[in-house]
FILO-32089 format. One record per residue (C-alpha): x, y, z. Coordinates in steps of 0.1 Angstrom, whole numbers, padded with zeros to 4 digits, always signed. Example, Ala and Ser with C-alpha at 12.3 -4.5 7.8 and 13.67 -1.06 7.14 Angstrom:
// FILO-32089
+0123-0045+0078
+0137-0011+0071
END
This chain:
// FILO-32089
-0050-0988+0054
-0043-1012+0031
-0054-0991+0002
-0034-0966+0017
-0002-0984+0017
-0004-0997-0015
-0006-0959-0026
+0025-0948-0011
+0039-0979-0025
+0028-0971-0062
+0040-0934-0056
+0074-0947-0045
+0077-0968-0071
+0067-0939-0100
+0091-0916-0083
+0120-0941-0086
+0115-0949-0122
+0112-0912-0127
+0144-0904-0115
+0175-0895-0136
+0206-0910-0142
+0236-0908-0118
+0265-0890-0116
+0284-0924-0123
+0258-0939-0147
+0264-0906-0168
+0300-0909-0168
+0303-0948-0175
+0280-0941-0206
+0304-0910-0216
+0331-0932-0216
+0316-0960-0237
+0307-0933-0261
+0343-0918-0261
+0359-0957-0264
+0336-0965-0291
+0347-0930-0309
+0381-0935-0306
+0376-0970-0321
+0350-0958-0354
+0366-0920-0361
+0403-0937-0374
+0384-0961-0397
+0359-0935-0411
+0388-0912-0417
+0407-0942-0432
+0376-0954-0456
+0370-0914-0464
+0409-0916-0474
+0402-0944-0497
+0371-0932-0515
+0392-0900-0523
+0421-0923-0535
+0399-0941-0556
+0378-0914-0571
+0415-0897-0582
+0425-0930-0596
+0396-0927-0617
+0397-0895-0629
+0430-0904-0640
+0419-0935-0657
+0393-0912-0674
+0425-0890-0687
+0442-0922-0701
+0410-0932-0726
+0408-0892-0735
+0443-0898-0745
+0439-0929-0767
+0406-0909-0784
+0429-0879-0794
+0451-0897-0807
+0430-0918-0826
+0418-0883-0841
+0454-0867-0848
+0475-0894-0863
+0484-0912-0837
+0503-0882-0822
+0499-0871-0786
+0487-0839-0775
+0518-0815-0765
+0517-0809-0726
+0527-0772-0741
+0525-0747-0771
+0528-0716-0777
+0499-0692-0800
+0498-0657-0808
+0484-0644-0775
+0502-0667-0751
+0507-0708-0743
+0481-0732-0732
+0486-0766-0715
+0479-0806-0723
+0441-0798-0709
+0429-0779-0735
+0436-0801-0758
+0417-0836-0739
+0388-0813-0725
+0362-0822-0751
+0375-0856-0746
+0365-0855-0711
+0333-0843-0712
+0344-0807-0713
+0344-0816-0671
+0374-0797-0655
+0369-0819-0624
+0384-0849-0644
+0419-0830-0643
+0419-0825-0600
+0422-0850-0573
+0397-0846-0547
+0424-0853-0523
+0438-0818-0536
+0417-0790-0520
+0440-0761-0530
+0450-0764-0568
+0422-0771-0583
+0415-0766-0618
+0375-0767-0620
+0378-0735-0599
+0397-0714-0629
+0419-0699-0600
+0455-0690-0611
+0483-0699-0589
+0484-0663-0578
+0445-0659-0573
+0435-0648-0602
+0399-0660-0614
+0401-0674-0649
+0368-0694-0650
+0362-0688-0684
+0400-0703-0696
+0391-0737-0683
+0396-0765-0710
+0401-0737-0734
+0431-0725-0758
+0429-0688-0740
+0450-0670-0720
+0455-0675-0682
+0447-0713-0690
+0481-0724-0680
+0485-0705-0651
+0456-0724-0636
+0471-0753-0615
+0457-0790-0614
+0454-0818-0588
+0466-0842-0615
+0503-0834-0637
+0509-0849-0673
+0543-0868-0676
+0571-0848-0691
+0600-0862-0669
+0631-0865-0693
+0615-0832-0713
+0650-0824-0730
+0656-0834-0762
+0680-0858-0774
+0674-0880-0746
+0649-0900-0730
+0617-0895-0749
+0588-0881-0725
+0551-0895-0734
+0543-0855-0734
+0561-0836-0754
+0566-0801-0765
+0566-0790-0804
+0589-0767-0824
+0600-0737-0808
+0604-0760-0775
+0626-0793-0776
+0602-0806-0804
+0599-0837-0789
+0562-0844-0789
+0554-0882-0786
+0537-0904-0813
+0521-0942-0808
+0550-0959-0829
+0580-0947-0804
+0561-0962-0775
+0575-0993-0770
+0560-1006-0734
+0523-0991-0730
+0522-1010-0699
+0552-0996-0684
+0549-0956-0696
+0529-0936-0674
+0510-0910-0687
+0495-0890-0654
+0499-0890-0615
+0492-0870-0585
+0504-0835-0583
+0534-0818-0598
+0571-0811-0601
+0574-0772-0587
+0593-0783-0556
+0605-0753-0548
+0578-0727-0561
+0591-0710-0587
+0574-0723-0615
+0537-0713-0606
+0523-0713-0641
+0537-0751-0646
+0519-0765-0618
+0503-0793-0640
+0532-0812-0655
+0556-0837-0640
+0594-0834-0645
+0626-0841-0632
+0637-0806-0614
+0668-0819-0596
+0700-0828-0622
+0702-0838-0658
+0664-0840-0669
+0674-0868-0696
+0695-0890-0667
+0688-0920-0651
+0675-0919-0614
+0643-0900-0609
+0630-0904-0576
+0597-0882-0570
+0597-0891-0536
+0637-0877-0533
+0631-0844-0556
+0601-0838-0528
+0573-0838-0553
+0543-0833-0527
+0520-0856-0553
+0539-0882-0546
+0526-0893-0511
+0498-0873-0514
+0478-0909-0507
+0490-0925-0475
+0526-0921-0487
+0517-0932-0524
+0507-0919-0555
+0482-0929-0583
+0496-0936-0619
+0480-0936-0650
+0496-0959-0680
+0494-0959-0714
+0477-0992-0717
+0450-0979-0702
+0456-0995-0663
+0459-0977-0634
+0475-0980-0603
+0483-0968-0564
+0526-0972-0561
+0552-0964-0540
+0566-0934-0559
+0602-0942-0547
+0598-0975-0561
+0590-0969-0597
+0619-0977-0622
+0640-0951-0637
+0676-0965-0644
+0698-0978-0674
+0679-1009-0677
+0644-0995-0681
+0620-0964-0669
+0585-0961-0667
+0587-0923-0673
+0597-0926-0709
+0582-0938-0746
+0616-0958-0746
+0618-0988-0730
+0654-0985-0722
+0664-0947-0726
+0698-0940-0704
END
């Protein structure tokens, strides 16, 4: 009798151990998982955005260093932001391509998914992979995630770091004209085609609204999308080789100083 009783007890214990979760227990577990996800996912997304921003900043650092290498090989002249050839035009990226290890990815920001130079796709969707980094037709038509600075681009005014040669404004820059390298911006996120009317100039930061050489350039007020790419801020590479994440609305451009010009006080 005792053996039979013990067997019944053991079977009951086994059944108890084998039974599944109750509905309440499952709901509690699901609630805990949802709570943890709501806490962790924003943190993970923020960490991912930060990683992309740092990678973008590093690309701009490489471009700044490549500019120094280029000028060392070319009598201290900066590469023109744009130039004409018998077959058409090409941009500053073709001049620096060999100095960045022939990598089209260095001209892009990983946060930018649509306008990607390394993809070799033009603003109108035409595929031109053979033109990436080359002095070739369609190179100028390919947008990039990072733009070179030619803000005050008109001749006779605030001299830009990347000017254009004779046939345009004839204001290509040379190191001897740079008065404050620590305060002259060379590269940043995006471009200044704020109205969508310059599809072949999406590798260039310029003043689209108002007198191009006047003081008061503000990328945020102008509507440059790249100026707010990284949590309402954007990356900037300076002529001294430094890089910073800055609020574009706070970058000086007034009658006392201008970080967009080779001349420290150009206005």
